[in-house]
N, C-alpha and C positions, 0 to 999 in steps of 0.2 A: 405613311408617306403620300398615299393618294389623297387622303383628306387634307393634308397640308397643301398639296398642289391645287386642289379644288378651291380651298380658301384663298390662295394667292390669286388664282384666276378671277374669282369673284371680286376681290378687292381691287384688282387692276381694271376690270371692265366696268364695275358698278358706277364709278364717278361719272363716266361719260353718259351712261344711260340715265342716271339720276339728274344730270344737268340738262339733258336734252328733252326730257318728258316730265310731266307732273303727276300722272296717274299710274297706279300699280299695273294695270292691264297693259298700258303702253310700254312701260319699262320691261315687263315680262315678254311682250311681243318682240321688242328689239333684242333682248338677250337670246331668245330662241333663234332669231334670224342670224345673229352673229355666231352662235354655236353651230348652226347648220353650215355656215360658210367655212368654219374651221374644220368640220368633219369632211367637207368636200375637198378642202386643200390637203388634208391628211391622206385621203384616198388617192389623190393625184401623186403625192410624194411617194406613197407606198409602191405605186406602179413603176417608179424609177429606181428603186433601191436594188442593190445587187449582193447584199450580204445578210446572213441570218441575224447577226448582232444588231444591225440597223433596223431590220424588220421587227425585232423584239422591242426596241425602243419605241418604234412607231405604234406597235400594238399596245404598249403600256400607256402612251399618250392618248390613244384612241379610247382606252378604257377609262382614263381620267375624264376625258371630255364627255363620255357617256354618263358617268356619275354626276358630272356637273349639270348635264341636261336633265337628269332625274331630280336633282336638287331644285332646279328652276321650275320644273313641272309641279313641285310640291309647294311653291309659293302661293299662299291663299289670295284670291281675288275678292275684294270687297263686293258685297251684294249690290251696292249702289252703282258699281261700274259694269255689272253684268248687263248684256243687251236683252231687254225684255222681248218675249215672243210677240209676233204681230197679233192684234185682236182678231178673234174669230166670231162670226155671227152664227146663228143657229143652223143655217144651211151649209155650214162649213166653207163659206166663201171668205177669202181673205180681204179685209178692208184695206184698200190702197189709198195712200195720200197723193192726190193729183195736183197739189198746189204748186209743185215745181215743174209741171209739164208745160213745155213751150206751146203757147196758144196762138202764135202768129202775130201777136200784138206787141209783146215785150221782147226786148233783146235777149238773145241766148246768153246766159251767164257764162263767163269764161272760167274754166276750172283754175283754182289756185295752183301755183307751181312753187317749187322751192327756189333757193337762191341760184341754182345752177340751170334753171329753165326747164326742169322736167320733174315728174313725180308730184305727189300731193304734199302740200305744206302741212306739217303736223300742227294740231291744235293744242292750245293750252301751254305752249312753251316753244322755245327756239331749238332747232336741231343743232347739236354741237358742231357739226360740219359747217354751218353757216356762221359760227363764231370764229372757229379756228381752222384755217386751211393753209398749210405751208406752201410757199411759192419760192422757187429758185430763180435768181436773176443774174444776168451777166451784163455788165456795163463796159463800154469802151469809147474812146474819143480823144480829143486834143485837150491839152492843158497849158497853162501859162502862169506868170507871176505878175501881180499888180505891184509895181515898185512904188510904194507910198513914200518911203524915205530912202535916199540914195547916199552913197559915199561922196564926199566933197570932191574927191579925185575921180573924174569920170571914167578913167581907164580901169578903175577897180570895181566897176559896176558890171555884172554879168549881162551879156546879151543873149536873151533866151529866144530861141527859134521855136515858136509855137507849132509850126507846121511839122517839126520833127519831135515834138514833145508829146508823149502819149500817156494815157492812163488806162487801166483796166480794173474792174471790180467784180468779184464773185461773192455771192452770199445767199442767204435765205431770209424770208420775212413771213410773218403771219398776220392775218387781218383780225381785227376785233370790231364787230358791229357795235356802234354806239347806241343804237335804238332798235328794238325788235319791230317797230312799225316803219322804219326807214332803213333800207339796206343800201342806199345810194351813198352814204357817208360812212367810211371805215377808217380806223386807225391802224396803221401797219407798224410793227416793230420787228427787229431782227438782229442779225450779226453778219458782218462781211469783212473781207480782206480787200484793201484798196492799195494799189501800187501806182506811183507817179514817176515818170521819167522826164527830166528836163534836159534839153539839149543846149549846151553853152557854146556859143559861136566864137567867142574870143578866148585867148590863152589864159584862162583863170581856173583856179581850183579853190574849193572851200577849205579853210584852214582855221583851227581853233588854237589861238596863241597861248602863251604862258599865263596870261591873265584870265583865261577861260572866256575870251571874247571872240566869237566867230567872225571871220572876215574873209574876203576873197583876195588872193595873192596872184601875182603874175608868174608864170613859168614859161620861159622863152621857148623851150623845146616842144611844148604841147601843140597839138594840131587843133583844128577848129571842130573837132568831132568828140568833145568831152561830154560825159553824161553824169548827171546826179540822179540817183534812184532812191526813192523813199517809200517804204511800205507801212501801212497802218492796219491795226485791227479796230474796227469801228462798230458802234451801236447806232443804227439809223432809226429815226422815227418819221413817219409821213402820214399826213391827213389827206385821204384820197376821196375825191368826189367823182361819182359815176354819172354819165349822161347817156341815156339810151342804153343799148346793149353792148356798145363797143368803146365809146369815148370816155376818157378819164382825165382828171386834172389833179395834180398832187403838189403839196407844199409841205416842207418839213425841215429837219435838221439832223445833225449827227455829232457825235463826240468819239474821238479815237485816240489810240496810243501807238506811238511809233515802235515798230518791231524790226525794221530793216532800214539801213542807210549805207549806201555804197557809192563810190565815185569810180567812174571808168575813164582812164586816160589813154590817149594815143600819142606817142612821141617818137622821135628819131634819136638814136644813140649809136654812134660809131657806124653810121650808114645803114642801120637796121631799124625797121619799124617795130615798135614794142607796144603791146596792149597791156595795161595794168589795171587791176581792180584793188581798191582800198576800202576796207570796211572800218567803220568807226562812228562816233556820235557827231563829230564835226561841229559841235555847238548848235545842233538843230534842236528845235523845240520838241520835247517828248510828247506833248499833247496837241491835238488839233480839234477844232470845232467850227461849225459853219452851218449854212442854210442850203437847201436844195429846192428845186422846182422841176416839174415834169408835165408833159402833155402826151397822152397816149391814145392809141387806137388798137384795141385788141391786146395782143401780147407785145406790141412794139411801142416804144416810147422815145421821145426826145427829152433829154435831161440836161440840167445845168446845176452847177454848185459853186459856192463861194466860201472860202475860209475866212472867218473873222479873226482867227488866231494868226500870229506872226509865224512865218516858216522857221525863223531863227530865234534864239533865246532873246529875252527882252533887253539884255545888256549889249546887244549888238547895235552897230551904227546903221544897220539896214533894217527896213521894215517891209517885208514882202508878204502879200496875201495871195495864196494860190487860188486859181479859178479853173473851171473845166466846163466843157460842153461836149455832148456826145449822144450815143444811142444806148438804149437798154432793151434787152430781150427778157421777157418774164415767162416762166414756164410753170 
């Protein structure tokens, strides 16, 4: 059982090390570092446990990690990667290479740092953390509808109040460096949930008639505080350009699938105010796609988006393209 666990741990960890380094000695060094971190975490967990059964499990895991460390120590290092000893002259004095000593005439060379501004950049390959680093983001702001094609009857066109129409998005994204020599340009991909709420000021609600054609109809008893809420699961892509240490510019797009659609009505009946929620498809387009743009400083961004897809199905007499503008916080 222990051998199986050791093999699984090696299989899980080895792709990251193999990807980030090119020499055996560097890969072995990274594996030793990560094993030491695991052992340190196990020691901290052990100090918090309060039962013998849990202690036994931790002791078994610690034994497996120790066996893994022994296996790593047995990995042979090629002779070409071994650091040769410094040359020694007859009087046992070590010969030093002074070519890199600052002589007051040349500029002091700046040490190379990794993508996060600290530490030494590894030679011969890219550290996997510079390729993939998951970021969580939260977007919020105002949205509206660009009414490209309207109903010939003006009273059947919804009046969207953008000041009361909000959206919010939460998701994660991961960067991919497009070049190991240039870390200023990265491609981000991810997954998010986007929810849009549209405030309809006139007494209309969205209705899918018997011919499967979505339209807006008048309901006399409705108030002017009706909401249409639509949620999407989306896959965003963004090409991000960094300027200096803080500024960034991004352009990209997204494609999404509708997972939520609900209308909220407020009306009076028999002298009583009633709030009603109705769930359904309402003739809404199942898919959405569009473009995005952003300007950022640090973890703060100003963002905008525009849907090239119609909000409603193509057989509708309406053609509405949603748009939004807001803020984004990236962690």
